[in-house]
C-alpha positions in Angstrom: 0.0 0.0 0.0 2.8 2.4 0.8 4.4 1.8 -2.6 1.0 2.6 -4.2 0.8 5.9 -2.2 4.3 6.9 -3.3 3.2 6.2 -6.9 0.3 8.7 -6.8 0.4 11.1 -9.8 -0.3 14.8 -9.5 -3.9 14.1 -10.3 -4.0 11.5 -7.6 -2.5 13.8 -5.0 -4.9 16.5 -6.0 -7.8 14.1 -5.5 -6.5 13.0 -2.1 -6.0 16.6 -0.9 -9.4 17.7 -2.2 -11.1 14.8 -0.5 -9.4 15.4 2.9 -10.3 19.1 2.6 -13.9 18.2 1.8 -14.1 15.9 4.8 -12.7 18.6 7.2 -15.1 21.2 5.9 -18.0 18.8 6.1 -17.3 18.1 9.8 -16.9 21.8 10.6 -20.0 22.8 8.7 -22.1 19.7 9.5 -22.9 19.0 5.8 -23.6 15.3 5.3 -23.7 15.6 1.5 -20.3 17.2 1.4 -19.0 14.5 3.8 -20.2 11.8 1.3 -18.5 13.6 -1.6 -15.3 13.9 0.5 -15.3 10.2 1.3 -15.7 9.3 -2.4 -13.0 11.7 -3.6 -10.6 10.5 -0.9 -11.3 6.8 -1.4 -10.8 6.9 -5.2 -7.0 7.5 -5.2 -6.6 5.2 -2.2 -8.4 2.3 -3.9 -6.4 2.9 -7.1 -3.2 2.8 -5.1 -4.2 -0.4 -3.4 -5.2 -2.1 -6.7 -2.0 -1.0 -8.6 0.3 -2.0 -5.7 -1.3 -5.5 -5.5 -1.0 -6.0 -9.2 1.3 -8.9 -9.9 1.8 -8.9 -13.7 4.4 -11.3 -15.0 5.8 -10.0 -18.2 8.7 -11.3 -20.2 10.7 -9.0 -22.5 13.0 -9.6 -25.4 14.8 -7.1 -27.6 16.1 -7.5 -31.2 18.3 -5.1 -33.1 18.2 -5.2 -36.9 21.0 -4.8 -37.8 23.1 -5.1 -34.6 25.9 -3.2 -36.4 25.0 0.0 -38.2 27.1 2.6 -40.0 27.3 6.3 -39.0 24.2 8.0 -40.3 22.4 4.7 -40.8 19.3 3.4 -39.1 18.6 0.4 -37.0 15.3 -1.1 -36.0 14.7 -2.1 -32.4 11.9 -4.6 -31.9 10.5 -5.1 -28.4 8.6 -8.3 -27.7 6.4 -8.4 -24.5 4.6 -11.5 -23.4 2.1 -11.7 -20.6 3.0 -15.1 -19.0 0.1 -15.1 -16.5 -3.6 -16.0 -16.8 -4.7 -12.5 -15.9 -5.1 -9.6 -18.4 -3.0 -6.5 -17.8 -4.3 -3.0 -17.4 -3.0 0.1 -19.0 0.8 -0.2 -19.6 3.1 2.8 -20.3 6.3 1.5 -21.9 9.6 3.5 -22.1 12.9 2.1 -23.4 16.2 3.6 -22.4 18.4 4.9 -25.2 21.4 7.1 -25.1 21.0 10.7 -26.2 23.1 10.1 -29.3 20.5 7.7 -30.6 17.6 10.1 -30.2 14.7 10.7 -27.8 13.5 7.9 -25.5 10.7 6.0 -27.2 7.4 5.8 -25.3 4.4 3.6 -26.1 1.0 2.9 -24.5 -0.5 -0.6 -24.4 -4.2 -0.6 -23.4 -4.5 -4.3 -22.5 -2.6 -7.5 -23.0 -4.7 -10.7 -22.8 -3.5 -13.7 -20.9 -0.6 -15.4 -22.7 -0.8 -12.6 -25.1 2.2 -11.2 -27.0 2.8 -7.6 -28.3 5.7 -6.5 -30.6 6.7 -2.8 -30.8 9.2 -1.4 -33.3 11.1 1.9 -33.3 14.1 3.2 -35.1 17.3 4.7 -33.8 20.0 6.7 -35.7 23.4 8.1 -34.7 25.8 10.4 -36.4 28.5 9.4 -33.9 30.6 6.2 -33.8 30.5 4.1 -30.7 28.9 1.2 -28.8 25.6 2.3 -27.3 23.7 0.4 -24.6 19.9 0.2 -25.3 17.8 -0.7 -22.3 16.7 -1.6 -19.8 13.0 -1.3 -20.5 10.7 0.3 -17.9 7.0 -0.3 -17.6 4.6 2.1 -15.8 1.4 0.4 -14.6 -1.4 3.0 -14.3 -5.0 2.9 -13.3 -7.7 3.9 -15.8 -8.2 7.3 -14.1 -4.5 8.3 -14.2 -4.3 8.6 -10.4 -1.5 6.1 -9.8 1.6 5.1 -11.9 3.9 2.4 -10.6 7.2 1.9 -12.5 8.9 -1.5 -12.9 12.0 -2.2 -14.9 13.6 -5.1 -16.6 17.3 -5.7 -16.3 18.3 -6.8 -19.9 20.0 -4.4 -22.3 21.5 -4.8 -25.7 24.4 -3.1 -27.5 24.2 -1.3 -30.8 27.6 -0.9 -32.5 27.7 2.3 -34.7 30.7 1.8 -37.1 32.5 4.3 -39.3 31.1 4.9 -42.7 32.5 2.4 -45.2 32.7 3.3 -48.9 33.3 0.8 -51.7 36.8 1.2 -53.2 37.9 0.4 -56.8 40.2 -2.5 -57.3 43.9 -1.5 -57.3 46.6 -4.1 -57.8 48.8 -4.1 -54.7 51.5 -6.7 -54.8 52.9 -8.2 -51.6 54.4 -11.2 -50.0 52.3 -14.2 -49.3 52.8 -16.5 -46.2 51.5 -19.8 -45.1 51.5 -22.2 -42.2 52.9 -25.4 -43.7 56.4 -26.8 -44.2 57.8 -24.2 -46.6 59.1 -20.7 -46.0 57.3 -17.5 -46.8 57.5 -16.7 -50.5 55.9 -14.7 -53.3 52.7 -16.0 -54.7 54.1 -15.8 -58.2 56.7 -18.4 -57.2 54.2 -21.1 -56.2 50.6 -22.3 -56.2 48.2 -22.7 -53.4 49.5 -26.1 -52.2 52.9 -27.6 -51.8 52.8 -31.3 -52.6 56.5 -31.9 -53.4 57.5 -35.2 -51.8 60.2 -35.5 -49.1 61.9 -38.3 -47.1 59.8 -40.3 -44.7 60.2 -39.2 -41.0 59.4 -41.2 -37.9 55.7 -40.7 -37.1 54.5 -39.7 -40.6 51.1 -41.0 -41.7 51.6 -43.9 -44.1 48.6 -42.6 -46.1 50.8 -39.8 -47.3 53.3 -42.1 -48.9 54.1 -41.0 -52.5 54.6 -44.3 -54.2 55.9 -43.1 -57.5 58.7 -41.1 -55.9 59.4 -44.0 -53.5 59.9 -46.4 -56.5 62.1 -43.8 -58.3 64.3 -42.9 -55.3 64.4 -46.4 -53.8 63.4 -45.0 -50.3 60.1 -44.2 -48.6 58.9 -40.7 -49.7 55.8 -38.8 -48.4 53.8 -35.8 -49.6 54.4 -32.6 -47.8 51.6 -31.1 -45.8 49.2 -29.1 -47.9 49.1 -25.5 -46.9 47.0 -22.5 -47.8 48.8 -19.3 -48.6 47.4 -15.9 -47.5 48.7 -12.4 -48.1 49.4 -10.5 -45.0 49.3 -6.8 -44.5 49.1 -4.0 -41.8 46.9 -1.0 -41.6 48.3 2.0 -39.6 45.9 4.6 -38.3 47.2 7.9 -36.8 45.0 8.8 -33.8 47.2 11.5 -32.3 45.1 14.5 -31.3 47.7 17.1 -32.4 47.9 15.5 -35.8 44.3 16.3 -36.8 42.2 19.3 -37.3 38.5 20.1 -36.9 35.8 18.8 -34.6 32.8 16.5 -35.0 31.9 14.2 -37.9 33.7 16.4 -40.5 37.0 16.5 -38.7 40.1 15.1 -40.2 40.2 12.4 -37.5 36.7 11.1 -38.4 37.8 11.2 -42.1 40.9 9.1 -41.2 38.8 6.6 -39.3 36.3 6.2 -42.1 39.2 5.9 -44.7 40.9 3.2 -42.5 37.6 1.3 -42.2 37.0 1.4 -46.0 40.5 0.3 -46.8 40.5 -2.4 -44.2 37.2 -3.9 -45.3 38.2 -3.7 -48.9 41.5 -5.5 -48.3 39.9 -8.1 -46.1 37.3 -8.9 -48.7 40.1 -9.5 -51.2 41.6 -12.1 -48.9 44.3 -10.2 -47.1 45.3 -11.3 -43.6 45.1 -7.9 -41.9 46.3 -6.4 -38.6 45.5 -3.0 -37.3 48.1 -0.7 -35.8 47.7 2.7 -34.2 50.3 5.1 -32.7 49.5 3.2 -29.4 50.6 -0.2 -30.9 48.9 -3.2 -32.4 45.2 -3.7 -31.9 43.9 -7.3 -31.6 41.5 -8.4 -34.4 39.6 -11.7 -34.4 40.9 -14.1 -37.0 37.4 -15.5 -37.8 35.9 -12.2 -39.0 38.5 -9.5 -39.7 36.0 -7.1 -41.2 33.6 -7.1 -38.3 36.4 -7.1 -35.7 38.1 -4.2 -37.5 34.8 -2.2 -37.6 34.1 -2.9 -34.0 37.5 -1.7 -33.0 37.3 1.4 -35.1 33.8 2.2 -33.7 35.3 3.0 -30.4 38.8 4.4 -31.3 39.5 7.8 -29.8 42.1 10.5 -30.0 45.4 9.6 -28.3 47.6 12.0 -26.4 50.8 10.7 -28.1 53.1 13.2 -29.7 54.9 10.8 -32.1 54.3 7.7 -34.2 57.2 5.8 -32.6 55.1 3.1 -31.0 53.2 2.5 -34.2 56.3 2.4 -36.4 57.9 0.0 -33.9 54.8 -2.3 -34.0 54.9 -2.3 -37.8 58.6 -3.1 -37.8 58.2 -6.0 -35.3 55.4 -7.5 -37.3 57.7 -9.1 -39.8 56.0 -10.9 -42.8 53.8 -8.0 -43.9 53.8 -7.8 -47.7 51.6 -4.6 -47.6 51.5 -1.6 -45.4 48.8 1.1 -45.6 49.3 4.1 -43.4 46.5 6.6 -42.8 48.2 9.6 -41.2 47.6 13.2 -40.3 50.2 15.8 -39.7 53.8 14.5 -40.2 57.0 16.4 -39.6 60.0 15.5 -41.8 61.6 13.4 -39.1 58.4 11.3 -38.6 58.1 10.9 -42.3 61.7 9.6 -42.5 61.0 7.0 -39.8 57.9 5.9 -41.6 59.8 5.8 -44.9 62.3 3.3 -43.5 59.6 0.6 -43.3 59.5 0.4 -47.1 62.0 -2.1 -48.5 62.2 -4.8 -51.2 59.2 -7.1 -51.2 56.9 -4.7 -49.4 54.3 -2.5 -51.0 53.7 0.7 -48.9 50.8 3.1 -49.4 50.5 6.4 -47.5 47.1 8.0 -47.3 48.1 11.5 -46.3 45.4 13.8 -45.0 45.9 17.2 -46.5 45.3 19.2 -43.3 45.7 22.5 -45.1 42.2 21.9 -46.5 40.7 21.8 -43.0 39.9 24.8 -40.8 42.5 25.7 -38.2 45.5 25.0 -40.4 48.4 27.3 -41.0 51.2 27.7 -43.6 53.5 25.3 -41.7 50.9 22.6 -42.1 51.0 22.8 -45.9 54.9 22.9 -45.8 55.1 19.8 -43.6 52.6 18.0 -45.9 54.7 18.6 -49.0 57.9 17.6 -47.2 56.4 14.3 -45.9 55.0 13.6 -49.3 58.4 14.1 -51.0 60.2 11.9 -48.4 57.8 9.0 -48.6 57.5 9.1 -52.4 61.3 9.2 -52.6 61.5 5.9 -50.6 59.1 4.1 -52.9 55.8 4.7 -51.0 52.7 5.1 -53.0 51.0 8.4 -52.1 47.2 9.0 -51.8 46.3 12.6 -51.0 43.0 12.9 -49.1 41.7 16.5 -48.8 38.7 17.6 -46.7 35.3 16.6 -48.1 36.6 14.0 -50.5 35.7 10.4 -50.0 38.6 7.9 -50.0 36.9 6.0 -52.9 37.6 9.1 -55.2 41.3 9.0 -54.6 42.1 5.4 -53.9 43.3 4.7 -57.5 46.3 6.9 -56.7 47.5 3.9 -54.7 48.5 2.4 -58.1 51.2 5.1 -58.6 54.5 3.4 -57.7 56.5 5.8 -55.6 55.6 9.0 -57.4 53.2 11.9 -57.1 52.0 14.6 -59.4 52.3 18.4 -58.8 49.3 20.6 -59.5 49.7 23.9 -61.2 49.7 25.8 -57.9 52.8 24.0 -56.8 51.1 21.6 -54.3 51.0 17.9 -54.5 48.1 16.2 -56.1 
C-alpha cells in the first residue's frame, strides 16, 4: 500500500488533498452531502493505489536489433517483444525504453490491454551520427489505473548493445603486390613463385602418416617418400591509423580524425574482402583483431577508437617493424613532420608495398602555412622511398582518390605547386 501511495500522480495527490479538505469542511459545517463527496474523492485514489500496488503482472521482455551493427548515419530497427505469461489480463501499460542521447529521444508507447498469454511487438528506429557502442535498455513499464491517479514503475534488467561503425565506402580495385605467407612446411615466398598447395615429396620421417606415402617417388628414389603437408597461402598486411590528437584538425563528424577513421575502415574492409590477412596498428601499438571475422572485428575496433595524447608515431612504427611478414603496409596519417616521415619511410623495402594515405590538413579549418609545408615535405620523403602516395583532402571520399595507390613511388604536382 505504501508503494502505491508513493506512486500517486499529480492528479491522484490533488484528488486526495481535495477529499481530505472536503471531509474537514463537512465536519466543521455539518454538511452530510459534502461529507459523502469527501469520502468518495478520498477513497478513489486510495483504492487505485491499493489495486495497482497489489497487481502482480508477470511479463517477459526480449529485444532484437536489426542490424546489430549500423554505419554512422544509418538506421537500426529495435523490436520489443512483450509477453504476458500469467492467466490474468493486464491493465494500461506505459512503456519506455532507455536509449542514449546520441541515438535520439526515448521511445514511449501505450498498451491498453494484454490478454492472458498474449504477445505484443513494438518497433522503433534509432540513428546516430557518432561512432561508438551504445547500450539500449533496460525497458521500464509504468502500470497505471484507468483514471490516471497512480503510476507504478517496474524495470527489466536486460539491455543490448548497438555498434555504430565508421562509414565504409566501396573502393575500386587497385593491384597491390605483396608477399604471401602460409603455415605449412615451406618458408614465406611470393605467390608468383608457387601455387596454393605444396605437394612436393620429401623423405619419410618417424611418425609420418603412411597414407601420405608418395609411391611413384618411392619407386624412383628407392626410399620411402611422403607428400608434404598441404598449406594455404594468404597475403598479409598491416593498416596503420594515426590517432594523435595534435595530428588532426577540426571537430565532430567532419573533422580530419573522423575522415581518417572512415578511410581506414573502408580500406580495411576492402582488403579483407580481397583475402588479405590484416592487422590494425595505431600510434599506441597493435590492436587485436579476431581471425574468424576480420572485417567485423576491424569495424568494432574502429567504432570506439578515440584520440590519443601521443606526440609521435614511434610506437606505431615499432609495431609495424616487429610484425615481420607484412607484404603490404597502408598508413592513414595526419600531420607528419620530416623526421616522422623519414622513420615511416624506412619501413618500405624490397618485397613490401607501402601506401601512404596523407590527409591534406591544409584543407581543414584551423591549419596554417607550416601545415602545408610539412605535408609537402612528408609527401616528398615518402615518395622518394618508394611509397605510393594517396592525397586525401577535406570533403573528398577515399573512394575518389584510392586509384592513386596504383602510382608506384611517385606523385604529381598541381599547377599551384602543391602535391596532387
